C-alpha positions, 0 to 999 in steps of 0.5 A: 028537393030544396036543400041548403048548405047545412044539408051539404055539410051533413052529407059530406060528414056522413060520406067522409071516408067512403068510396069516392063514388059516394060523392054522387050524393052531393049533386044538386042545388044548395041555398046559402046565405049569400049564394046558391051553389049548383053541383051539376056534375060530380067526377067519378074519381080523383083523377077524372075531369073535375066536377062542374060547379056553379055559384049564383048570387042575386044582384041585390047581394052583388050590387053590380052596376047595371050600367056596366052590362047594359049592352052586349059589349059591356056585358062581355067586358064585365064578365071577362073582368069578373072572371079575372077577379075570381081567378085572383080570389081563388089564388088568395082563398083556396088552399089548393092540392089536397089528396090524390089526382085533381083533389083540391083544384078550383079553376075558372076559365079567365082569359089571357090578353084578349077579351072574349065572350065566355061561359065562365061568368053569366050576367043577368039583371037578376043574378050573376053566376060563375062556373067553376071546375072543382077537384073534389078531395080524395085519398086514393079512392076514399072521400076526404069529407072534411076537406070537401067541407072546407072547399065547398062550404068555406072557400068557395063562398069566400071566393065568390064574395071577393070576386063578384061582390061589387063592394069588394072589387077594385071598382075604378079598375072595373069601370076602366076595363069595361070602358076600354073594351067599349072604346076598342069596339067603337073604333072598330065600328069607325074603320069602314067609314074611314076607309081603313082596315086597321088602326094602331094607336100612338104609344102602343107597345107591340113587341112581346116579352118573348117568343112564348109569352104574350105579355108586353115587353117592358117599355124600358127595353123597347119603343112605343109606336109612333104613326108616320105623319102621312098616315096619322088619323084621329079616332073618336072615343066613347070614354076618355083615355088618360092623356087624351083631349076633347069631350069624350077623348080622341086618339091618334095613330096610324090608319091602315087604308083598304087596298094593298099595304106592304110592310117592309124593312130589315130583319128584326126591325118589327115587320112581323111584330106589326102583322102579328099585332094586327092578327091578334087584334081582331079581338079587344085586349085588356088594359095594359096589354100595349095593343089595347088600341090596335084595332083590326077589322073583324074579317081579317084572316091570316093566310099561310102555307100549310104543307101536308094539310088535307084539302077537299073540293076547293077551287084553287084555279085562280092560282093553280091551273093546268096541272100535269095529268089534267088534275082538276083544280076548280074542284081540287082535293088532296090528302097531302097538299103542297105548300103552294096548293095549301096556301091557295086553298087557305086563301080561297076558303077564307074568301068563301067565308067572307074574309075582307082582309088577308094578312100574309107574311112571306116567312110563312108563305110558299115562295112559288105561290107569292112570286115568280121573278123575271129570270125564272119566267125567262127560264121556265115558260108559263106553259110549263108553270101551273101557278099564277103567283099572288103578286099578279092577283093581289091588286085585282082582288082589291079592285074587283072584289074589295078584298084588301091585303097586308103583306110583310115583304123583306125580300121581294120588291116586285110587290111595289108595283101592286102596292097602294101603301108601303110602310117601312119598319125601322127599329119598330117605328113605321115610315111611309115610304110609298113615294120612294117605292113608286120611284124605284119601280120607275128607276128599276123596272121589274121586267116580270110579266103579269101571268093572269090568264082569266079573271079572278072568280070568288063564287065557291060554295061547298056543301058539307056532307053531314054523314062524312064526319062524326064524334063517335069513339068506342061505345060513346056517340060523342067523345071530344077532347082538347089536349092542347090549343091547336088539336081537336080530338073529334071522335076517332079523328085528330084535327090539326089547327097549328096553322090557325094563328088567330086562335088565341085561347084553348077555350075557343078550341073547345067551343069550335069542337062543340060547334062542329058537333052542333052544326052537324047534329042540328043544322046540316041538311045537305043543301046549305053551303058552309058559309050559310051554315056558320052564319046561321050558327053565329045568329044562333049563338047571338040569340041563345048564348054560347052556352047552347054549345054545351054537350050537357044539353039543357043550357044550365048544366054545362062546362064554363070553359067555352070562348067564342070563336070566329066563323073563320076558325070554325070553318078552318077546323072543319076543312081540316077534318080528315074525313069531311066531304063536300059537294059543289053547289051547282050554281057556284 
């Protein structure tokens, strides 16, 4: 049935003052002068999750330049930019709280410092659409119809006109935003050919405002990044960056080569700050973040100890073997793993998924996993020590398997023998001290003995059992909640994601939860390994869009609060599910 905004106006007047459930009558499609309003889902009461609303505008009205979303990278960037403009327009045009519970709320899922593929704004050559959450106004259990008219018929059109119509937008800022993101991805594509795993541009601002803020520290209170001459590289840009030279512009900075790189230095001199920037910059960042030209290869994964996590059928034998009571570490399982076994499992699970770079900070690592010095080796014979420390495997991982490592080390010089590059942070400025570190290995030999017994194997293939987990809760077949960014309430089970530091947005957590359900429901056949399943999921999302994760089921009606996660974080979530079962592929 075709309806227009005048029909919506009349319905809201008629149900004004009635019981809140009468709002169900407004569900549907409404044609306005400048937009189409879709009210897809109506909340049951003012305290329930907000209603789901979409506003669609034709490109004839919006006049967004097609060149700004002509490829995938530019489309993601422009959609991200528009979501941020909608957020600003909501603050400017929406009155806010009106009545009980969530009444008066209007929310769009716009991002933080990272630019992610999202469902909040959808762009096609024909139209642009923003997905919103709206708290329909009510007083107790009674409808506030006049206030709903104000929200739906006046405020939302004003928000859309301010946030999606090109003539109302800061056009130069929009172009710069898109070009900045495209530059970042262009640099990322150059890394491998240059033998690099990461790039940190001169002038970057790495320190954050505080421990609980991801905003950059003011330049007046810190220093900008400056590459050591021996590690300086030049990157070509697709679009000029202010202050650069050349036909398309070029950018200089520190290239971190593949291999084993140590980041050393005194406490509070920026070691962990640099590593944290590398962790976060597997994603592009917004202009002005300070890290927008810090670029890390896509397959870099943080590895830490996670004392107490559940581990299921993971081959940790390259690091831990010959446990007491003949416990099998090639198919290791534990309901409550120790620091060393959890870190070994985290590392092996990352390699199972195809990680090419490991990012490790000694502060978040198990000491006995990282190193066993000469004195301890002399006291505790290898026959009594099941752990082969990472220091004895890190060089082998790169030489034999092409897996690079970046390690923050402030208290263990034994890694100098394995390092290809040593970078010392001195008041947040890096110095290349590789030659000096090599000299020290000659002047002060480690005296420790390499404890590797057998070659490192990277052939783990685990097949998840689709019947071992589900999202059922009570009478509902699917019940998923995301109370905070690092917790998924999946059916009856809570999944703890606190160790996943590269999970940067609660909307990614939302998407991970939905992905676990979709993979189980559609793709698991008890034959494919976890990596195969999640690579297939990636292709599925590339083809059908992130919207296909929606639990609403038809691609049109879905929440606009999903952001694209990496396969590594999806796998990590499944690995941490408290009932998941795997079997080992017989050829692994």
